[in-house]
MARPAPA-450344 format. One record per residue (C-alpha): residue in three letters; x, y, z. Coordinates in pm, whole numbers, plus 32768, in hexadecimal, padded with zeros to 4 digits. Example, Ala and Ser with C-alpha at 12.3 -4.5 7.8 and 13.67 -1.06 7.14 Angstrom:
BEGIN
ALA84CE7E3E830C/SER85577F9682CA/
***
This chain:
BEGIN
METD3329C766715/METD2489BCD660E/GLUD15C9C976533/VALCFF59CA665A1/LEUCF269C406477/TYRCDCB9C59650C/GLUCD879D8B65EA/ARGCC299D106654/CYSCC109B8D6682/CYSCB869A9C6782/ALACBE99951680C/LEUCAF8984F68A9/ASPCB62974769AB/VALCA26965E696F/HISC9A095656A77/LYSC85F94A76A94/LYSC7AB95A66B84/THRC88396E46B5D/VALC94D97A86A58/ILECA7B988C6AC9/VALCA8299AB69E0/CYSCBBF9A7A69A9/VALCB8F9BB868CE/ALACCC99C756853/THRCCA49DDF67E3/ARGCD7E9F0967DB/ASPCD2D9F546947/GLYCD9F9DFF69BE/LYSCCFF9CBE6A10/GLNCBB89C736AAD/THRCB4A9B286B41/ARGC9DC9AAC6B75/THRC92899696BC3/PHEC7EE98F76B10/ALAC70D97C96B3C/THRC6C096E36A17/METC54996F96A0B/THRC4CB978C68BD/SERC45398D56963/ASPC5B798F66A06/LEUC66298BE68B3/LEUC57999C26803/GLUC5FE9AB96917/LEUC7649A4868D5/ALAC71E9AA06764/ASPC6979BFD67A3/TYRC7D39C296891/LEUC8C49BCB6775/VALC8079CA3667E/SERC8099DDB676D/LYSC9899DB46789/GLYC9B39DB16610/CYSCA6A9C586608/THRCAD19BEB64AF/HISCB779AA56508/VALCB0E99966609/ALACBD498556660/METCB5D973A6727/GLUCBF295DB6775/SERCB4394B866D5/THRCACD941A6821/GLYCA0292EE67D5/VALC8AC935E675C/TYRC89A94896841/TRPC91295806746/LYSC7EC9538665C/PROC6DF96066711/ILEC7BA972E6725/TYRC814970D65B5/ASNC6A196FA6555/ILEC65698436602/LEUC78E9902658D/ASPC787987C642D/GLYC7039996633E/LEUC7549ABB6420/GLYC86D9B32633C/METC9869AB26425/GLUCA9199C263A3/LEUCA70988C6486/LEUCB9797B364BC/VALCB5A964A655E/VALCCC295E665BB/ASNCD55949A65F7/ALACDB39484676E/ARGCF159412670D/ASPCF5895576663/ILECEFB96336790/LYSCF80957C68C0/ALAD013966669BC/VALD17096566A3A/PROD18C95886B77/GLYD152963E6CC0/ARGD03296CD6D69/LYSCED9968A6CBC/THRCD9B970D6CE0/ASPCC6897426C07/VALCCAF98C36C00/LYSCE1B98866B98/ASPCDC097986A95/ALACCC998A769FD/GLUCDE099A36A17/TRPCED298C6696B/ILECE01986B684F/CYSCDB199DC681B/ASPCF199A376806/LEUCF59992A6702/LEUCE3899AE663E/ARGCE969B186645/HISCFEF9AB765B6/GLYCF5C99CD649E/LEUCFF898A0652A/LEUCEBB97CE6512/ARGCE20971263F0/GLYCCBB96AB63F4/SERCC34955863AB/PHECB6D95136270/ILEC9FA953F62DA/PROC912950D61BD/ASPC7C195C8619A/ARGC6879571624A/SERC5EF94866142/GLNC73A93D66129/ARGC74493A662AC/GLUC5EF931562A4/LEUC649922461A0/ARGC77891B8625E/GLUC6A291766389/LEUC5B6909262C9/VALC6C18FC66229/ARGC7888FA96361/TYRC64A8F2D640F/ARGC5E88E466304/LYSC74A8DA66316/GLYC71C8D826492/LEUC5D38CC06465/VALC66F8BE26357/GLNC78C8B93644A/GLUC68B8B526561/ARGC5D38A61647A/SERC723899C643A/ARGC743898165B7/GLUC5E4890B65D8/VALC61C87FC64DA/ASNC755878B6596/ARGC686877566D3/ILEC59586816616/GLNC6B785AB65A8/LYSC724859D6723/VALC5C9852E6785/LEUC5C68430667A/GLUC71B839466DB/GLYC6A7838D6847/ALAC57B82BA67CE/ASNC66381C9670D/ILEC5D7823E65C2/LYSC6EA826A64B7/LEUC619833D63A7/GLYC742841F636F/ASPC82282F6631A/VALC75082A161EB/ALAC6A083E86180/THRC78485036121/ASNC69386106196/VALC5C985BA62C9/METC4DE86D3628D/GLYC496868A6120/LYSC33D861F60AB/SERC37384AD6106/GLYC41685086251/GLNC2F585E862B4/ALAC1F184E76265/ILEC2A883DD633A/LEUC2D984D06453/GLUC162852F645F/ALAC11583BD645F/LEUC1F98393657F/VALC15684A96637/GLNBFFD840165FC/GLYC07282C4669C/ASNC0BF81F96569/THRC1E5811865C3/ASPC1E2800964B9/PROC324801563F5/GLUC28A7F8D62B2/SERC171808062CB/LEUC25081A26313/ALAC334814761F0/GLYC213813C60F5/LEUC1EE82B46120/ALAC33082F86073/LYSC31683B35F2A/GLYC40283D75DFB/LYSC55983525E0A/LEUC54D82D65F6A/ARGC44981C65F02/ARGC576810A5E71/LYSC5F680ED5FE4/ASNC4B180606070/GLUC56B7F41610A/GLNC67E800D61B4/LEUC5718117621F/ALAC4A2800B62D3/ARGC5CD7F9C6393/ALAC62180F463E9/LEUC4BC81426464/GLNC4B880276561/GLYC4D580DE66B6/LEUC46F811A680A/ILEC3AC8257680B/GLYC30D82C46942/PROC1E983B7698D/HISC2D684DC69F2/GLNC39584B668AE/ARGC25184C367DF/METC1F086016898/METC3558694685B/LEUC32E865066EE/SERC1EA86E266D4/THRC25B882B6773/GLNC39488396695/LEUC2DC87F4655A/GLYC1D4890365C1/HISC2F889EE65FD/ILEC38B89A864A6/ARGC24C89E163F6/PHEC22B8B2964A8/LEUC3938B866446/ASPC3388B2C62DC/GLYC2138C0962DF/GLNC2E78D3B6365/ILEC3FC8CF06275/GLUC30D8CF96149/ARGC2778E3B61D7/LEUC3D78EDA61DE/ASNC42F8E4C6081/ARGC3048EFE5FF9/GLUC364904860A4/VALC4D19034604D/GLUC4768FE55EDF/GLUC39C91185ECD/ARGC4B391FC5F5B/METC5B891655E79/ARGC4FD91BD5D37/PROC5DD92F45CF7/PHEC70792095D0F/GLUC67A91065C27/GLUC77391465B0F/ALAC89A913E5C00/ILEC8248FFD5C98/GLUC80B8F605B4B/ALAC96D8FC15AE5/ILECA028F435C36/ASPC9418E045C1D/ALACA168DA65AEC/ILECB498D805BD2/PROCB8A8C0B5C2C/GLYCB228BC45D90/VALCA4A8CF95DA9/GLYC8D28CB85DAD/ARGC7C88DAC5DE3/ARGC7B38D8D5F5F/ILEC92D8DE55F6B/ALAC9088F045E7C/GLUC7EF8F985F56/GLUC8B78F73609C/VALC9DD901A5FFF/LEUC92691385F59/ALAC851916E60A3/GLUC99791B7615F/THRCA5C927F6044/GLYC94E93155F69/ALAC954931A5DF3/ASPCA03946B5DE3/METCB7994435E19/ALACBC095AA5E29/GLNCC1E958D5F94/PHECD37949A5F49/PROCE5095445E79/THRCED293EE5E17/ALACE9292885E26/ALACFA392775F2E/HISCEEA9360600E/LEUCDB792915FF7/ALACE74914E6038/SERCF0592026171/TRPCDAF926661DC/VALCD25911561C9/GLYCE5290646263/VALCEBD8F796155/CYSD01990016107/PROD1628FBC61B4/GLYD1BD909D62D7/ASND2FF917962F5/ASND3D491306410/GLUD544919A63DA/SERD64D91F164E3/ALAD7CB920F64BE/GLYD7AC91AC6351/LYSD70E905D63A8/ARGD5AD9002634D/LYSD4F68F6A645D/SERD39C8EC56454/GLYD2C08F186327/ARGD1858EC363D7/ALAD0558F64632A/ARGCFCD908F63EA/LYSCE6F90946482/GLYCD749130637E/ASNCC0B9103632E/PROCBBC8FA563BC/HISCA738F7D62F4/ALACB0A8FCD61A4/ARGCC478F0261F1/GLNCB858DC76258/ALACAAF8DDA6111/LEUCBEE8DF76044/VALCC928CD060FB/GLUCB608BF660AB/ALACB6C8C6A5F45/ALACCF48C0E5F38/GLNCCA88AB65FBC/SERCBAC8A735EB8/ALACC948B105DA0/ALACDB48A235E1B/HISCCE088F95DBE/THRCC7C896F5C61/LYSCD1988D15B27/ASPCDEB89745A14/THRCDE48ADD5AB1/TYRCEDB8BD95B0D/LEUCE728BE95C6F/SERCE898A765CAB/SERCFE78A715C08/GLND04E8B9D5CE1/TYRCFDD8AD85E1A/HISD09D89B05DD1/ARGD1CE8A645D6D/ILED1D68B255EB9/ALAD15C8A025F9C/ALAD275892D5F2C/ARGD3758A235FC4/ARGD2C38AD460CD/GLYD1A88A086139/ASND02689F96121/LYSCFC88B1C61FD/ARGD0BA8C166156/ALAD04B8B9B5FF9/ILECEDE8BD56055/VALCF158D2F60CA/ALACFE98D795F90/VALCECF8D025EC4/ALACDC98DD25F7E/HISCEAD8EF25F41/THRCEB38EBC5DCD/ILECD378E9B5DC3/LEUCD0A8FE65E7A/THRCDFE90855D8A/ILECD3C90015C6A/METCBF690785CFD/TYRCC9791DA5D16/HISCCF591F85BB3/ILECBA791745B3F/LEUCAE892775C13/THRCBD8939E5BBC/GLUCC0A93505A45/ARGCAAD92D359FE/THRCB4191AA5964/THRCB02901B5975/TYRCBD18F1359EA/ARGCCD28E7058F9/GLUCD5E8D1D5948/LEUCED08D0E5927/GLYCED88B935928/PROCF958A995A0A/ASPD0DE8AC25935/HISD0F78C2E5965/PHED2258C1E5A4E/ASPD2E48B38596A/LYSD2A78C225844/LEUD3338D495909/ASND48F8CAD5911/GLND4988B895811/ASPD6118B885809/ALAD6328B365971/VALD5248A265956/ALAD5D889865836/ARGD736899358F6/ARGD69488E95A1D/ALAD60387E1593B/ILED733879B588A/LYSD80A879359D7/LYSD71386865A5D/LEUD72C85AA5927/GLUD8A985C15923/THRD8A985485A95/LEUD7EF84165A1C/GLYD90783D45914/TYRD86F845D57E0/LYSD911854E56E3/VALD81386605684/THRD800874D556A/ILED6CB882F552B/GLUD65C88F2540E/PROD52A89D753E8/LEUD3F489735327/SERD39B8A1C51E8/THRD26E8AF951EB/LEUD1AE89F25113/GLUD20D88E15201/CYSD18C89B25331/SERD04989F85296/ALAD00E8887524B/
***
């Protein structure tokens, strides 16, 4: 029989409208059902306090755990929000009451581990950053819709202008909405480098735009202006809340491929205090940018990365894709070295893992980024590199002898 670690604990089976509560004490188990309105949750909190519960566990069901967590936080109980994968009951008869009792049994014997739940200010910052990212993605989708409307009107602005929503593109689109269809007149609205393509632009702007397409463009441009205003408002709020992390952002920003926006998105998910992650490997596993472990009968099977924090993972993958295109950097060298053997996708995830590891050490050791250089891997094993080079030359019919340069020649 397993040892009971927590004599007074509680498990919650959370749903949208109801919460099934199973409280375990020395006298046995008691099960009650509460509604999820705030007044009902306050009653739930009083009930748990009256029972002397020291630990409470609940499944991380969508967003339905958040109202309960907000009420119970700060009452002196240890709250565990547990991944559904870790508390799945054995197959058989399943009811809400049995689910609550099963979670309670696991909790009593110390078989559950809680997910990382940051404090309230960090959770609010997360919501702001995630919402801003959603608006940025919506803006990109709206720009794609504009491009579709232009294609349907035989206007090939995207073939000439790199950015349809740049200053030149917006001026041309506004003119189209106002009813101007003269290609030469529209091309004359171009600014900057796009003026050099005036003849191509005039040809691209010769189309067949109808009243309904003008109406659609007007609506879409208005939506983009609205989104721009909302994104700017969120930028100001995020910038204000990120002030305590300014030093960390500047340090992380030095990593190739990582800009301020990426740094904000990652820090919003992980926080600047790495105390909750014992090692960089734990952090990589939590984010989901490390190979999975899947071994049976001595054979390693799929190493597919586990599901982690999708928001931090997406930000790191974007940073890795940018880092892969930098010149003369360690991260770029790592990408090309792995991509040649394992393919582009695995190489990107490996670089994302490296970037996260660098972030971890920067934040824990209060240090700065140090570039290792593109020849770092060659320097690690110079003899092997030399042997491969000699062997390749010998296959071409050359006799090769090598000798090291003197210190004076190397410095020259």
